C-alpha positions as CSV (number, residue, x, y, z in Angstrom):
1,M,-19.7,17.9,13.6
2,T,-17.9,16.4,10.3
3,E,-20.4,15.0,7.9
4,P,-19.6,11.3,7.1
5,A,-17.9,11.0,3.8
6,K,-20.0,10.3,0.8
7,P,-19.3,7.3,-1.2
8,I,-18.6,7.7,-4.9
9,I,-18.2,4.0,-5.8
10,Q,-20.4,1.3,-4.0
11,I,-19.1,-2.2,-4.5
12,Q,-21.9,-4.8,-3.2
13,N,-21.2,-8.4,-2.9
14,V,-19.5,-8.6,-6.1
15,S,-18.1,-11.8,-7.6
16,K,-16.3,-12.5,-10.9
17,R,-15.6,-16.1,-12.1
18,F,-13.9,-17.1,-15.2
19,G,-15.0,-20.6,-15.7
20,K,-14.2,-22.5,-12.6
21,V,-11.8,-19.9,-11.4
22,T,-13.3,-17.2,-9.0
23,A,-11.1,-14.1,-9.4
24,V,-13.1,-11.8,-7.2
25,D,-15.0,-13.5,-4.3
26,N,-18.1,-11.6,-2.7
27,V,-16.2,-8.0,-2.3
28,S,-18.1,-5.2,-0.6
29,L,-16.5,-1.8,-0.1
30,D,-17.2,1.9,-0.5
31,I,-14.8,4.4,-2.1
32,N,-15.4,7.8,-0.9
33,A,-15.6,10.9,-3.1
34,G,-12.3,12.9,-3.3
35,E,-10.1,10.2,-1.9
36,F,-7.0,8.5,-3.3
37,F,-7.9,4.7,-2.9
38,V,-5.5,2.0,-3.6
39,L,-6.2,-1.7,-4.4
40,L,-3.1,-3.4,-3.2
41,G,-2.3,-7.2,-3.4
42,P,0.0,-9.8,-5.1
43,S,-0.2,-10.8,-8.8
44,G,-3.3,-12.7,-9.4
45,C,-5.3,-11.7,-6.5
46,G,-8.1,-10.0,-8.4
47,K,-7.5,-6.4,-7.8
48,T,-7.3,-5.5,-11.6
49,T,-10.2,-7.6,-12.4
50,L,-12.2,-5.5,-9.7
51,L,-10.8,-2.4,-11.3
52,R,-11.9,-3.4,-14.8
53,M,-15.3,-4.1,-13.4
54,I,-15.6,-0.5,-12.1
55,A,-14.7,0.7,-15.6
56,G,-17.0,-1.7,-17.3
57,F,-14.5,-3.8,-19.1
58,E,-15.5,-6.8,-17.2
59,L,-19.1,-7.5,-15.9
60,P,-19.7,-9.1,-12.4
61,T,-21.0,-12.6,-12.2
62,E,-22.8,-11.6,-8.9
63,G,-23.4,-8.4,-7.1
64,R,-23.6,-4.9,-8.3
65,I,-21.4,-1.6,-8.7
66,L,-22.8,1.9,-8.1
67,I,-21.1,5.0,-9.2
68,D,-22.4,8.2,-7.7
69,G,-25.6,6.4,-6.8
70,Q,-26.3,4.8,-10.2
71,D,-26.3,1.2,-11.0
72,M,-23.7,0.4,-13.7
73,A,-25.4,-2.8,-14.7
74,G,-26.0,-2.5,-18.5
75,I,-23.8,0.7,-18.8
76,P,-20.9,0.5,-21.3
77,P,-17.4,1.8,-20.4
78,N,-17.7,5.0,-22.6
79,K,-20.9,5.9,-20.9
80,R,-19.5,5.6,-17.3
81,P,-18.3,8.8,-15.3
82,V,-14.7,7.2,-15.1
83,N,-11.6,7.3,-17.2
84,M,-8.7,4.8,-17.0
85,V,-4.9,5.2,-17.5
86,F,-3.6,1.9,-18.6
87,Q,-0.3,0.2,-17.5
88,S,1.1,0.6,-20.9
89,Y,0.0,4.4,-21.0
90,A,-1.5,3.6,-24.7
91,V,-0.4,7.0,-25.9
92,F,-0.8,7.4,-29.7
93,P,2.6,7.3,-31.2
94,H,1.7,9.1,-34.4
95,M,0.1,12.0,-32.6
96,S,1.5,14.9,-31.0
97,V,1.0,15.5,-27.2
98,A,-1.6,18.2,-27.7
99,D,-3.6,15.8,-30.2
100,N,-3.4,12.8,-27.8
101,V,-4.9,14.8,-24.9
102,A,-7.6,16.3,-27.3
103,Y,-8.6,13.0,-29.0
104,G,-11.4,12.1,-26.3
105,L,-12.8,15.5,-26.6
106,K,-12.9,15.4,-30.4
107,I,-14.8,12.1,-30.1
108,A,-17.2,13.6,-27.7
109,G,-17.9,16.5,-30.1
110,V,-16.4,19.4,-28.1
111,K,-15.9,22.4,-30.1
112,G,-12.5,23.7,-31.1
113,A,-11.9,26.6,-29.1
114,E,-13.0,24.7,-26.0
115,I,-10.7,21.8,-26.8
116,K,-7.7,24.1,-27.1
117,A,-8.5,25.6,-23.6
118,R,-8.9,22.2,-21.8
119,V,-6.0,20.7,-23.3
120,A,-3.9,23.5,-22.2
121,E,-5.4,23.3,-18.6
122,A,-4.9,19.7,-18.5
123,L,-1.2,20.0,-19.7
124,E,-0.5,22.5,-17.1
125,L,-2.0,20.2,-14.4
126,V,0.4,17.6,-15.3
127,K,3.4,20.0,-15.6
128,L,3.8,19.6,-19.4
129,G,2.8,23.2,-20.4
130,G,4.6,24.1,-23.4
131,F,5.1,20.3,-24.6
132,G,1.9,20.2,-26.7
133,E,3.8,20.0,-30.1
134,R,6.2,17.3,-29.1
135,M,5.8,13.7,-30.4
136,P,5.6,10.9,-27.7
137,D,8.8,9.4,-29.0
138,Q,10.7,12.8,-27.9
139,M,9.4,12.3,-24.4
140,S,10.6,10.3,-21.5
141,G,8.7,7.4,-19.8
142,G,7.7,9.7,-16.9
143,Q,6.3,12.4,-19.5
144,R,4.5,9.9,-21.4
145,Q,2.7,8.8,-18.3
146,R,1.8,12.5,-17.7
147,V,0.4,12.7,-21.2
148,A,-1.8,9.6,-20.6
149,L,-2.9,11.4,-17.1
150,A,-3.7,14.7,-19.1
151,R,-5.7,12.9,-21.6
152,S,-8.0,11.3,-18.9
153,L,-8.2,14.3,-16.9
154,V,-9.3,16.5,-19.8
155,M,-12.5,14.6,-19.8
156,R,-13.3,15.7,-16.3
157,P,-14.3,12.3,-15.1
158,K,-15.8,11.8,-11.5
159,V,-13.3,8.9,-11.0
160,L,-9.9,8.3,-12.5
161,L,-8.9,4.7,-12.5
162,L,-5.2,3.8,-12.7
163,D,-3.9,0.3,-13.4
164,E,-0.3,-0.1,-12.2
165,P,0.4,3.6,-13.4
166,L,4.0,3.6,-12.3
167,S,5.3,0.2,-12.8
168,A,7.1,0.9,-16.1
169,L,9.5,3.4,-14.4
170,D,12.8,3.4,-12.9
171,A,12.8,3.3,-9.0
172,K,13.7,7.0,-8.7
173,L,11.2,8.3,-11.3
174,R,8.6,6.0,-9.7
175,A,9.3,7.7,-6.3
176,Q,9.1,11.0,-7.8
177,M,5.9,10.2,-9.6
178,Q,4.3,8.9,-6.4
179,F,4.4,12.5,-4.8
180,E,3.2,14.2,-8.0
181,L,0.3,11.9,-8.3
182,S,-0.7,12.5,-4.6
183,E,-0.3,16.4,-5.3
184,L,-2.3,16.1,-8.5
185,Q,-5.1,14.2,-6.9
186,E,-5.5,16.9,-3.9
187,K,-5.4,19.6,-6.7
188,V,-8.2,18.3,-9.0
189,G,-10.2,16.8,-6.2
190,I,-11.5,13.9,-8.0
191,T,-11.5,10.3,-6.8
192,F,-8.4,8.1,-7.7
193,V,-8.6,4.4,-7.7
194,T,-5.1,2.8,-8.2
195,V,-4.1,-0.7,-8.5
196,T,-0.6,-1.8,-7.5
197,H,1.5,-4.6,-5.9
198,D,4.0,-2.3,-4.7
199,Q,3.5,-1.7,-0.9
200,D,5.6,1.5,-0.7
201,E,3.7,3.0,-3.6
202,A,0.4,2.3,-1.9
203,L,1.5,3.5,1.6
204,S,3.0,6.8,0.2
205,M,-0.2,7.7,-1.9
206,A,-3.3,6.4,-0.6
207,C,-5.9,7.8,2.0
208,R,-7.0,4.3,2.3
209,I,-6.0,1.0,1.0
210,G,-8.0,-2.3,0.3
211,V,-5.5,-5.5,0.7
212,I,-6.8,-8.1,-1.7
213,N,-5.9,-11.6,-1.2
214,K,-7.3,-14.5,-3.3
215,G,-10.2,-12.3,-4.6
216,E,-11.2,-11.1,-1.1
217,V,-10.8,-8.1,0.9
218,A,-8.1,-9.1,3.7
219,Q,-8.1,-5.5,5.3
220,L,-9.4,-2.2,4.5
221,A,-7.6,0.8,6.4
222,T,-5.5,3.8,6.3
223,P,-1.9,3.3,5.5
224,S,-0.6,3.9,9.1
225,D,-3.4,1.4,10.5
226,L,-2.5,-1.1,7.9
227,Y,1.1,-1.2,8.6
228,E,0.8,-0.7,12.4
229,Y,-2.3,-2.8,13.1
230,P,-2.5,-5.7,10.4
231,A,-5.6,-7.8,10.7
232,N,-4.1,-11.1,9.8
233,R,-0.8,-12.9,8.9
234,F,-1.1,-12.1,5.3
235,V,-1.4,-8.4,5.6
236,A,1.5,-8.4,8.3
237,D,3.7,-10.3,6.0
238,F,2.7,-8.6,2.6
239,V,2.9,-4.9,3.8
240,G,6.5,-4.1,4.7
241,S,9.2,-6.1,6.4
242,V,8.0,-8.1,9.5
243,N,9.1,-10.9,11.9
244,I,6.4,-13.3,12.7
245,F,6.6,-15.7,15.5
246,E,4.3,-18.5,16.5
247,G,3.5,-18.8,20.3
248,K,0.8,-19.5,23.0
249,L,-1.2,-16.9,24.6
250,T,-0.3,-17.0,28.5
251,L,-2.1,-13.9,29.5
252,D,-5.0,-11.8,28.3
253,E,-6.5,-9.0,30.2
254,P,-8.1,-5.8,29.0
255,D,-4.8,-3.7,29.5
256,K,-2.3,-6.4,29.0
257,A,-1.3,-9.8,27.3
258,A,1.6,-12.2,27.1
259,V,2.8,-14.6,24.7
260,D,5.4,-17.5,25.0
261,C,7.2,-17.8,21.6
262,P,9.7,-20.8,21.6
263,G,13.1,-19.8,20.3
264,V,12.4,-16.2,21.0
265,G,11.1,-15.7,24.6
266,K,8.4,-14.2,26.4
267,I,6.7,-11.3,24.8
268,Y,4.6,-8.7,26.7
269,L,2.0,-6.4,25.3
270,N,0.3,-3.3,26.9
271,H,-3.1,-4.2,25.4
272,G,-5.5,-7.0,25.5
273,V,-6.0,-9.4,22.6
274,T,-9.4,-11.0,23.1
275,G,-8.0,-14.4,22.5
276,P,-8.6,-17.7,24.9
277,H,-5.9,-18.5,27.2
278,G,-3.5,-21.2,25.9
279,A,-4.5,-20.3,22.3
280,D,-2.0,-20.8,19.5
281,V,-1.2,-17.2,18.2
282,W,1.4,-15.4,15.9
283,V,3.3,-12.2,17.0
284,A,4.3,-9.6,14.5
285,L,7.1,-7.5,15.3
286,R,8.6,-4.9,12.8
287,P,12.4,-4.8,12.3
288,E,12.7,-1.1,13.2
289,K,10.9,-1.4,16.4
290,I,13.6,-3.5,17.9
291,Y,16.7,-1.8,19.6
292,L,19.8,-3.4,19.2
293,H,22.6,-3.0,21.8
294,V,26.3,-3.9,22.1
295,P,27.5,-6.1,24.8
296,G,27.8,-4.5,28.2
297,E,24.7,-2.4,27.9
298,G,22.7,-4.7,30.3
299,K,21.7,-2.0,32.6
300,A,20.7,0.4,29.8
301,V,18.7,-2.3,28.2
302,K,16.9,-3.2,31.3
303,A,15.9,0.6,31.8
304,A,14.8,1.1,28.2
305,A,12.6,-2.1,28.5
306,Q,10.9,-1.1,31.8
307,D,7.5,-0.9,30.3
308,A,7.6,-4.8,30.4
309,P,8.2,-7.1,33.3
310,D,11.6,-8.5,33.9
311,G,12.4,-11.4,31.5
312,Y,10.0,-10.2,28.7
313,N,10.7,-8.3,25.4
314,F,14.3,-9.0,25.7
315,A,16.8,-11.3,23.8
316,R,20.3,-12.1,23.1
317,G,22.0,-13.5,19.9
318,K,24.7,-13.4,17.4
319,I,24.8,-11.5,14.2
320,K,24.7,-13.7,11.2
321,G,23.9,-11.4,8.3
322,M,24.2,-7.7,7.6
323,S,22.9,-5.6,4.7
324,Y,24.0,-2.0,4.4
325,L,21.3,-0.1,2.7
326,G,22.4,3.5,3.1
327,D,19.8,5.0,5.3
328,I,19.6,1.8,7.4
329,T,21.6,-1.2,8.1
330,L,19.6,-4.7,8.2
331,F,20.8,-7.4,10.5
332,E,19.9,-11.0,10.7
333,I,20.4,-12.4,14.1
334,E,20.4,-15.9,15.5
335,L,18.8,-15.6,19.0
336,D,20.1,-17.9,21.7
337,G,16.7,-19.7,21.8
338,G,17.3,-20.8,17.9
339,A,15.0,-18.5,16.4
340,R,16.1,-15.8,13.5
341,I,15.1,-12.3,13.8
342,R,15.5,-9.3,11.6
343,V,16.4,-5.8,13.1
344,S,16.7,-2.6,11.2
345,R,18.9,0.2,12.3
346,P,19.0,3.6,11.1
347,N,22.4,5.2,10.0
348,L,22.0,8.7,11.8
349,S,25.8,9.3,11.2
350,R,28.3,8.2,8.7
351,H,29.8,5.8,11.2
352,D,26.7,4.1,12.7
353,Q,27.3,1.0,10.4
354,E,30.4,0.6,12.1
355,D,29.0,-0.3,15.7
356,F,28.3,-3.9,14.6
357,T,29.9,-6.7,12.6
358,W,29.3,-10.5,11.7
359,D,29.2,-12.8,14.6
360,D,29.0,-10.0,17.3
361,R,27.2,-10.9,20.4
362,V,24.2,-8.4,20.8
363,S,21.3,-8.0,23.1
364,M,18.1,-6.5,22.0
365,H,14.6,-5.1,23.5
366,W,11.3,-3.8,22.1
367,R,8.5,-1.7,23.8
368,A,5.4,-3.2,24.8
369,D,3.4,-1.4,22.4
370,S,5.3,-2.6,19.3
371,P,4.3,-6.3,19.0
372,V,0.9,-7.2,17.5
373,V,-0.8,-10.5,18.1
374,L,-2.5,-12.2,15.1
375,L,-5.2,-14.7,15.6
376,G,-5.3,-15.7,12.0
């Protein structure tokens, strides 16, 4: 049997108030040793405040934080088994790359020969071997970010904290660095705790994600569970693109449920939702889970939607907007019932985007396992 994961960080009923403003509100969560954990949320939600409390730059108003079983109350930042990479990198411009990386070791009193070996090792880890003599102004943004990572890793902390580490990079470099950070974390095996507001960044890197909203944990889950099974409307709407429809629960049994959504139609699910009959609920449906059909494909649509009763999980409408995004085309469709729905369709060939155009009449269906009912 697999042993349960051991928490390296335990956040227990932690709150932080600045005057009358509550930035973090009674948060409790464990971060496991060796995992890549991401705190995700919009600006001002409290995620950076929580990270700064782990680092020791802010103190909890209530609650406690334990790192490797030790209560951090009264322990200053420089005595904690963590290191932090800031959003601005904070690389010393007057020092070479090697001197930047060696700085913390010199302050800690490490001897010269060991410093040289550990600096070389850290630079190799972040793919900057041979760059030690360069100055920061001779480096790209991505390379300066790697210098900041090496300077933290060379101290061999138990936990590496990263505050929006990729926000200053352009989109293509940011995507590249997401993979490199994941690879680096896997290689060094220490716990990474990252703060970001970028959902794609969180989904691509994290072992687990804590979604923060108004100082509270809205959901704690793996990336796939967070995306496929959002716990509430905030998470569904914040993580990825989604259609959310209001409706009434008309059927709820252990293996099936149904919701009547005005303007959309009847939605059928192949699982129960444990809500009272007639309850007001919301249905979340991801755009990529909706199949779009040209007129005249009625029989094909009916056959494809056979996991739902007749009249469910099917709609017709007119295309009112199109956005060609290269790998996909995003459609805005006005349904016959009056609601609007977004549908994304992969461009698997060079001519897929030519199948539909503005004001085309279309039909669509979705599988019974695609919608998610949200009770709050």
